[in-house]
C-alpha positions as semicolon CSV with decimal commas, in nm:
position;residue;x (nm);y (nm);z (nm)
1;M;-3,811;-3,867;2,296
2;S;-4,149;-4,030;2,208
3;T;-4,220;-4,324;1,976
4;Q;-4,480;-4,324;1,698
5;G;-4,483;-4,669;1,532
6;N;-4,121;-4,737;1,443
7;R;-4,045;-4,369;1,407
8;M;-3,867;-4,181;1,688
9;R;-4,006;-3,835;1,765
10;R;-3,807;-3,567;1,946
11;S;-3,943;-3,414;2,265
12;R;-4,058;-3,052;2,273
13;G;-3,757;-2,816;2,286
14;E;-3,515;-3,067;2,132
15;G;-3,552;-2,930;1,778
16;G;-3,627;-3,119;1,462
17;L;-3,427;-3,310;1,205
18;H;-3,556;-3,416;0,863
19;F;-3,435;-3,498;0,512
20;D;-3,531;-3,256;0,235
21;S;-3,564;-3,455;-0,087
22;R;-3,563;-3,144;-0,304
23;S;-3,224;-3,014;-0,185
24;R;-3,109;-3,363;-0,083
25;R;-2,978;-3,227;0,247
26;W;-3,060;-3,292;0,613
27;I;-3,233;-2,995;0,777
28;A;-3,202;-2,913;1,150
29;T;-3,473;-2,688;1,293
30;V;-3,497;-2,516;1,633
31;T;-3,774;-2,293;1,768
32;V;-3,615;-1,982;1,919
33;G;-3,932;-1,800;2,024
34;Y;-4,254;-1,643;1,902
35;D;-4,332;-1,315;1,732
36;G;-4,587;-1,057;1,846
37;R;-4,872;-1,253;1,687
38;G;-4,772;-1,578;1,854
39;K;-4,621;-1,723;1,540
40;R;-4,331;-1,960;1,595
41;R;-3,986;-1,829;1,498
42;N;-3,751;-2,101;1,377
43;R;-3,382;-2,118;1,292
44;T;-3,253;-2,379;1,054
45;A;-2,921;-2,529;0,952
46;S;-2,841;-2,796;0,699
47;G;-2,582;-3,063;0,630
48;K;-2,501;-3,307;0,354
49;T;-2,516;-3,593;0,603
50;K;-2,741;-3,665;0,898
51;T;-2,440;-3,654;1,131
52;E;-2,339;-3,308;1,010
53;A;-2,695;-3,177;1,055
54;K;-2,712;-3,330;1,406
55;E;-2,394;-3,146;1,508
56;K;-2,539;-2,817;1,388
57;L;-2,862;-2,893;1,575
58;K;-2,663;-2,954;1,895
59;E;-2,476;-2,627;1,846
60;M;-2,799;-2,432;1,805
61;L;-2,946;-2,594;2,116
62;R;-2,630;-2,510;2,315
63;D;-2,665;-2,148;2,206
64;L;-3,023;-2,144;2,331
65;D;-2,918;-2,295;2,664
66;D;-2,653;-2,022;2,695
67;G;-2,917;-1,756;2,640
68;L;-2,786;-1,668;2,294
69;G;-2,985;-1,623;1,976
70;I;-2,896;-1,841;1,684
71;A;-2,652;-1,683;1,443
72;P;-2,747;-1,732;1,080
73;H;-2,497;-1,963;0,910
74;G;-2,482;-1,748;0,598
75;Y;-2,396;-1,424;0,782
76;T;-2,054;-1,312;0,659
77;V;-1,787;-1,066;0,768
78;A;-1,897;-0,845;0,478
79;N;-2,255;-0,846;0,612
80;A;-2,132;-0,741;0,957
81;V;-1,909;-0,463;0,824
82;E;-2,176;-0,326;0,590
83;D;-2,431;-0,330;0,874
84;W;-2,190;-0,132;1,090
85;L;-2,119;0,119;0,812
86;T;-2,492;0,166;0,758
87;Y;-2,615;0,188;1,117
88;G;-2,312;0,228;1,343
89;L;-2,174;0,563;1,229
90;S;-2,465;0,798;1,299
91;G;-2,353;1,142;1,412
92;R;-2,007;1,106;1,263
93;D;-1,857;1,370;1,037
94;K;-1,909;1,302;0,665
95;A;-1,535;1,298;0,602
96;T;-1,490;1,038;0,876
97;V;-1,766;0,817;0,734
98;K;-1,612;0,841;0,388
99;K;-1,267;0,750;0,516
100;L;-1,390;0,453;0,720
101;S;-1,606;0,328;0,433
102;I;-1,311;0,330;0,194
103;L;-1,087;0,148;0,441
104;A;-1,358;-0,106;0,524
105;R;-1,441;-0,196;0,166
106;I;-1,089;-0,195;0,023
107;H;-0,905;-0,365;0,309
108;V;-1,152;-0,550;0,533
109;I;-1,425;-0,673;0,301
110;E;-1,185;-0,741;0,015
111;A;-0,973;-0,973;0,233
112;L;-1,221;-1,122;0,481
113;G;-1,567;-1,038;0,350
114;A;-1,658;-1,380;0,211
115;R;-1,573;-1,556;0,537
116;K;-1,870;-1,665;0,748
117;L;-1,862;-1,458;1,065
118;R;-1,924;-1,752;1,300
119;E;-1,625;-1,933;1,142
120;L;-1,383;-1,641;1,163
121;T;-1,094;-1,725;1,397
122;A;-0,829;-1,523;1,579
123;D;-0,570;-1,689;1,356
124;D;-0,753;-1,556;1,049
125;V;-0,742;-1,204;1,191
126;D;-0,374;-1,237;1,290
127;R;-0,281;-1,343;0,936
128;W;-0,487;-1,063;0,785
129;L;-0,329;-0,795;1,007
130;A;0,020;-0,930;0,933
131;A;-0,046;-0,911;0,558
132;E;-0,190;-0,557;0,583
133;S;0,106;-0,438;0,793
134;K;0,330;-0,473;0,487
135;S;0,139;-0,213;0,290
136;V;-0,024;0,031;0,537
137;S;0,103;0,245;0,824
138;T;0,055;0,157;1,189
139;R;-0,208;0,431;1,218
140;S;-0,407;0,289;0,927
141;L;-0,365;-0,059;1,071
142;Q;-0,522;0,065;1,395
143;D;-0,819;0,193;1,195
144;L;-0,861;-0,139;1,013
145;R;-0,852;-0,341;1,335
146;S;-1,099;-0,098;1,492
147;I;-1,341;-0,129;1,198
148;L;-1,348;-0,508;1,220
149;K;-1,369;-0,505;1,601
150;R;-1,662;-0,262;1,607
151;A;-1,846;-0,445;1,330
152;I;-1,820;-0,776;1,514
153;T;-1,914;-0,612;1,846
154;R;-2,232;-0,486;1,682
155;A;-2,305;-0,829;1,537
156;Q;-2,234;-0,987;1,875
157;A;-2,486;-0,755;2,043
158;R;-2,744;-0,884;1,796
159;D;-2,670;-1,251;1,865
160;K;-2,512;-1,313;1,526
161;V;-2,182;-1,435;1,667
162;K;-2,075;-1,564;2,009
163;R;-1,754;-1,374;2,066
164;N;-1,534;-1,108;1,915
165;V;-1,214;-1,280;1,805
166;V;-1,048;-0,946;1,720
167;L;-1,008;-0,883;2,094
168;L;-0,768;-1,179;2,104
169;C;-0,536;-1,028;1,842
170;E;-0,242;-0,793;1,893
171;L;-0,172;-0,509;1,654
172;P;0,151;-0,556;1,456
173;K;0,370;-0,264;1,354
174;G;0,274;-0,125;1,016
175;K;0,472;0,020;0,732
176;T;0,675;0,328;0,817
177;G;0,462;0,630;0,738
178;R;0,557;0,958;0,577
179;P;0,804;1,121;0,816
180;S;0,720;1,460;0,959
181;K;0,939;1,740;0,833
182;S;0,970;2,115;0,834
183;L;1,096;2,384;0,604
184;S;1,443;2,518;0,662
185;F;1,475;2,883;0,758
186;E;1,567;2,981;0,402
187;E;1,282;2,774;0,259
188;A;1,038;2,934;0,504
189;K;1,152;3,283;0,398
190;A;1,111;3,190;0,033
191;L;0,760;3,056;0,103
192;L;0,655;3,374;0,283
193;A;0,790;3,585;-0,002
194;A;0,601;3,368;-0,254
195;A;0,281;3,403;-0,050
196;D;0,315;3,782;-0,066
197;E;0,324;3,762;-0,445
198;F;-0,024;3,606;-0,443
199;A;-0,173;3,914;-0,273
200;T;-0,264;4,058;-0,613
201;S;-0,422;3,737;-0,748
202;P;-0,801;3,777;-0,788
203;S;-0,876;3,417;-0,688
204;L;-0,581;3,325;-0,465
205;A;-0,515;3,645;-0,267
206;W;-0,639;3,468;0,049
207;L;-0,331;3,242;0,031
208;Q;-0,107;3,523;0,153
209;A;-0,287;3,556;0,486
210;Y;-0,345;3,182;0,517
211;V;0,023;3,087;0,473
212;V;0,163;3,374;0,682
213;V;-0,072;3,325;0,977
214;S;-0,039;2,946;0,967
215;L;0,340;2,953;0,967
216;L;0,376;3,234;1,219
217;T;0,124;3,103;1,475
218;G;0,147;2,724;1,437
219;A;-0,232;2,686;1,413
220;R;-0,360;2,357;1,272
221;T;-0,503;2,355;0,921
222;E;-0,852;2,266;1,050
223;E;-0,827;2,555;1,298
224;M;-0,728;2,803;1,028
225;R;-1,018;2,706;0,802
226;A;-1,260;2,764;1,091
227;L;-1,111;3,102;1,193
228;R;-1,372;3,380;1,219
229;W;-1,324;3,754;1,201
230;N;-1,472;3,807;1,546
231;H;-1,201;3,574;1,683
232;I;-0,931;3,817;1,572
233;V;-0,902;4,051;1,868
234;A;-0,717;4,366;1,968
235;D;-0,598;4,481;2,307
236;D;-0,829;4,773;2,387
237;E;-0,606;5,017;2,574
238;D;-0,905;5,202;2,725
239;S;-1,079;4,901;2,879
240;G;-0,777;4,673;2,913
241;I;-0,960;4,380;2,755
242;L;-0,937;4,199;2,423
243;R;-1,216;4,297;2,182
244;P;-1,290;4,175;1,828
245;I;-1,145;4,387;1,547
246;T;-1,493;4,379;1,392
247;E;-1,592;4,611;1,680
248;I;-1,286;4,829;1,739
249;G;-1,083;4,802;1,419
250;W;-0,710;4,784;1,363
251;G;-0,593;5,105;1,533
252;H;-0,430;4,931;1,828
253;G;-0,089;4,804;1,930
254;R;-0,140;4,436;2,011
255;F;-0,351;4,169;1,850
256;A;-0,431;3,801;1,899
257;I;-0,647;3,523;1,760
258;Y;-0,879;3,298;1,955
259;V;-0,808;2,945;1,840
260;W;-1,134;2,811;1,978
261;R;-1,286;2,629;1,683
262;S;-1,203;2,379;1,410
263;V;-1,383;2,229;1,113
264;R;-1,453;1,906;1,303
265;A;-1,815;1,791;1,315
266;S;-1,858;1,926;1,670
267;G;-1,681;2,254;1,589
268;D;-1,446;2,197;1,882
269;T;-1,069;2,201;1,866
270;K;-0,879;1,873;1,873
271;T;-0,843;1,872;2,253
272;R;-0,945;2,098;2,542
273;K;-0,586;2,222;2,569
274;S;-0,603;2,321;2,202
275;R;-0,839;2,607;2,291
276;R;-0,588;2,888;2,320
277;T;-0,531;3,255;2,249
278;L;-0,226;3,335;2,036
279;A;-0,058;3,673;2,005
280;L;-0,013;3,788;1,647
281;S;0,313;3,918;1,509
282;K;0,310;4,244;1,314
283;R;0,343;4,057;0,987
284;C;0,029;3,854;1,066
285;V;-0,164;4,169;1,155
286;R;-0,061;4,338;0,831
287;V;-0,168;4,053;0,602
288;L;-0,496;3,999;0,788
289;Q;-0,583;4,367;0,765
290;A;-0,507;4,364;0,392
291;H;-0,711;4,047;0,351
292;Q;-1,011;4,203;0,523
293;E;-0,987;4,511;0,306
294;R;-0,984;4,294;-0,006
295;Q;-1,295;4,114;0,113
296;G;-1,472;4,446;0,158
297;R;-1,639;4,347;0,486
298;P;-1,590;4,063;0,738
299;A;-1,930;3,902;0,691
300;R;-1,874;3,873;0,317
301;A;-2,053;3,540;0,278
302;M;-2,410;3,516;0,162
303;E;-2,666;3,537;0,441
304;G;-2,742;3,191;0,577
305;A;-2,444;3,029;0,400
306;P;-2,219;2,797;0,604
307;G;-1,927;3,037;0,556
308;G;-2,086;3,294;0,787
309;E;-1,811;3,531;0,902
310;L;-1,517;3,305;0,824
311;V;-1,183;3,467;0,746
312;F;-1,108;3,225;0,461
313;V;-1,399;3,161;0,225
314;T;-1,449;3,060;-0,137
315;A;-1,572;3,300;-0,403
316;T;-1,929;3,198;-0,314
317;G;-1,872;3,254;0,058
318;R;-1,838;2,889;0,150
319;Q;-1,588;2,732;0,387
320;F;-1,277;2,588;0,222
321;D;-1,227;2,213;0,234
322;K;-0,889;2,059;0,296
323;D;-0,840;1,944;-0,064
324;T;-0,893;2,294;-0,204
325;V;-0,643;2,438;0,045
326;R;-0,392;2,165;-0,038
327;R;-0,418;2,229;-0,412
328;A;-0,377;2,603;-0,363
329;F;-0,081;2,550;-0,130
330;R;0,100;2,362;-0,404
331;K;0,097;2,679;-0,613
332;V;0,274;2,870;-0,335
333;T;0,537;2,601;-0,281
334;A;0,605;2,585;-0,654
335;A;0,641;2,966;-0,666
336;A;0,889;2,940;-0,377
337;G;1,105;2,698;-0,575
338;L;1,000;2,394;-0,370
339;N;0,867;2,063;-0,495
340;P;0,488;2,095;-0,447
341;R;0,451;1,717;-0,421
342;E;0,669;1,709;-0,110
343;W;0,489;1,967;0,104
344;T;0,143;2,001;0,258
345;P;-0,019;2,279;0,467
346;R;0,025;2,082;0,790
347;E;0,402;2,122;0,760
348;L;0,366;2,494;0,823
349;R;0,291;2,391;1,184
350;H;0,599;2,170;1,192
351;T;0,805;2,462;1,058
352;F;0,667;2,690;1,332
353;V;0,791;2,445;1,596
354;S;1,128;2,401;1,425
355;V;1,194;2,775;1,386
356;L;1,104;2,850;1,747
357;S;1,321;2,563;1,870
358;D;1,614;2,682;1,659
359;N;1,576;3,026;1,817
360;E;1,596;2,901;2,174
361;I;1,228;2,900;2,267
362;P;1,176;2,655;2,558
363;I;0,983;2,337;2,483
364;E;0,726;2,430;2,751
365;K;0,634;2,751;2,566
366;I;0,626;2,576;2,228
367;S;0,392;2,316;2,375
368;D;0,154;2,590;2,495
369;L;0,167;2,770;2,160
370;V;0,074;2,462;1,958
371;G;-0,197;2,358;2,206
372;H;-0,053;2,034;2,342
373;S;-0,152;1,905;2,685
374;D;0,210;1,851;2,785
375;T;0,563;1,864;2,644
376;T;0,567;1,488;2,591
377;T;0,311;1,523;2,313
378;T;0,515;1,800;2,149
379;E;0,838;1,604;2,177
380;T;0,677;1,288;2,037
381;I;0,499;1,444;1,739
382;Y;0,766;1,700;1,654
383;R;1,070;1,502;1,760
384;F;1,255;1,587;1,437
385;Q;1,185;1,959;1,477
386;I;1,271;2,000;1,847
387;R;1,627;2,098;1,935
388;P;1,791;2,175;2,268
389;V;1,684;2,522;2,354
390;V;1,371;3,235;2,575
391;L;1,121;3,477;2,400
392;D;0,748;3,447;2,324
393;G;0,602;3,339;1,992
394;A;0,482;3,669;1,845
395;E;0,790;3,866;1,960
396;A;1,022;3,597;1,828
397;M;0,843;3,583;1,491
398;D;0,871;3,962;1,455
399;R;1,248;3,924;1,496
400;I;1,282;3,612;1,280
401;F;1,049;3,724;1,000
402;P;1,036;4,103;1,016
403;A;0,750;4,266;0,832
404;P;0,846;4,438;0,505
405;E;0,913;4,809;0,532
406;E;0,614;5,034;0,468
407;P;0,649;5,229;0,141
408;Q;0,762;5,587;0,197
409;E;0,500;5,853;0,125
410;R;0,602;6,110;-0,134
């Protein structure tokens, strides 16, 4: 430190400290580098007293010694989360971005947003998670913790905070979520009968095939919405191979569907094991054939439209979204005498598992039919539907839910 008269001057690299008469605060200044034109880049911090400003100066100098940039003092948790929402979700599905944005703004920013990121502590995060656990499920709590962790990780990579305190925090158990459930056998029969009644509806005729095939194959809702006509196949007796019904028609004895796609952003199924080929019961074949005839031709959608050759499309040939399917499904449940507020399309899959289990289908076969990697997954997710349990899915469904008798020709 050099001396100029009675005034002490700091050496190069030690930063600066001066009193700003306009703001009446002490200002600490550190040079952190130079831009492309050689212009000095400074970081500043301020304090009401000289001692407070000195401490902030020391902290900035320590950061420089550690090879870290200087985090701006005014950078908040809200800034970090908004930055992550803006730049950290590229390539994600629109529905995923929407969901994460809602969770981030309602739960993370609302509770922690005003807190300066550099001052956020593990105790703050622990208290926040504990408070959230009283109102959200464990799954949602995992999402909230992940949002904050990823936002801070991004800020940390940009030298706006030294460490990620979320990594020091354990996830508490959240509020008990909506329990999984399935229709009883009688309820399932009533639902199938109600779905058949919609076959004559101009706008909702597709519900018949959607409900029947969903319940009798156990396909996921996102798999059903992505089902294409060329993925409905028949066993070609001449060649001994499965060929699309769009090529060889319905005049065959055995049929199946390729569950190879979903409506996820990538188009892939949930897991690799989820890619499977499922035999179709006679009832499924009948409703799909009727559905195709009502459409007039498989590739009914407008040329170039996203619906392409989808089995289930809107009146304009577009792919259904989950909310539209859910609203339509409520009409079927109401017609079946069920409370539409208590049932969603995903419970058709739970019912499929329950019915097969009740009819002595081994857990190993059920696991293969629903596309799980092992029986542990099936037993964990469908623990309320699995019962101690020897027949394959399509054959069993033909016996459990026989197709209505064909009308007699006169």
